[in-house]
C-alpha positions in Angstrom: -11.9 -4.3 4.3 -14.0 -1.8 6.0 -13.5 1.8 4.9 -14.0 4.1 7.9 -12.3 7.0 6.3 -14.2 8.9 3.6 -10.9 10.4 2.3 -9.9 6.9 1.1 -12.8 6.8 -1.3 -12.2 10.3 -2.6 -11.7 10.6 -6.4 -8.3 12.1 -5.8 -7.1 9.1 -3.7 -8.7 6.6 -6.1 -7.0 8.3 -9.1 -3.6 8.4 -7.3 -3.9 4.7 -6.4 -4.7 3.8 -10.0 -1.8 5.9 -11.3 0.6 4.4 -8.8 -0.5 0.9 -9.8 0.1 1.8 -13.5 3.5 3.0 -12.7 4.2 -0.3 -10.9 3.0 -2.2 -13.9 5.4 -0.2 -16.1 8.3 -0.7 -13.8 8.4 2.9 -12.7 8.8 2.0 -9.1 10.2 5.4 -7.9 7.3 7.3 -9.5 4.9 4.9 -7.8 6.6 5.5 -4.4 6.1 9.3 -4.9 2.4 8.8 -5.6 2.0 6.5 -2.5 3.9 9.2 -0.5 1.2 11.7 -1.6 -1.6 9.3 -0.8 -0.4 8.6 2.8 0.1 12.3 3.4 -3.6 12.8 2.4 -5.0 9.7 4.1 -2.6 8.7 6.9 -4.8 5.8 8.0 -5.2 4.1 4.6 -3.7 0.7 5.1 -3.8 -0.3 1.5 -1.6 2.7 0.5 1.0 1.7 3.1 0.9 -1.9 1.9 1.4 -0.9 -1.7 4.1 1.5 -0.9 5.8 -1.2 1.1 5.7 -3.5 -1.9 7.2 -0.7 -4.1 9.9 0.1 -1.5 10.8 -3.6 -1.3 11.2 -3.7 -5.1 13.4 -0.6 -5.0 15.7 -2.2 -2.4 14.5 -0.1 0.6 13.8 -3.1 2.8 13.7 -1.2 6.0 11.1 1.3 4.6 9.1 -1.7 3.2 9.0 -3.4 6.6 7.9 -0.1 8.3 5.1 0.3 5.7 3.9 -3.2 6.0 3.9 -3.1 9.7 1.9 0.2 9.6 -0.6 -1.4 7.1 -1.1 -4.4 9.3 -1.6 -2.3 12.4 -4.2 -0.2 10.7 -5.9 -3.2 9.2 -5.4 -6.6 10.8 -7.8 -8.0 8.2 -5.3 -7.1 5.5 -2.5 -9.1 7.2 -4.8 -12.1 7.4 -5.7 -11.7 3.7 -2.0 -11.3 2.6 -0.6 -14.1 4.8 -3.4 -16.4 3.8 -2.1 -16.3 0.2 1.1 -18.1 1.4 -0.5 -20.9 3.3 0.8 -24.2 2.2 -1.5 -27.2 2.5 0.1 -30.4 3.7 
């Protein structure tokens, strides 16, 4: 994915993304969502943050919020949608 936003590669954003991923790995979904909220407030065009928050929201039962985040992620980065949907392609 092309990174056109220098904010996305800032140490703060990278650290928050890492911390949120660690929360997810530990099952602390609500904490991860709070971190993703902070990330998207700092970098509102960071598709990966919306995608990850969408995954977290889905796990928390917020399916509407998850769908909104995934839609936003895919609008910001059509390549991300192709990458994700390609993982589910079934060969005949």
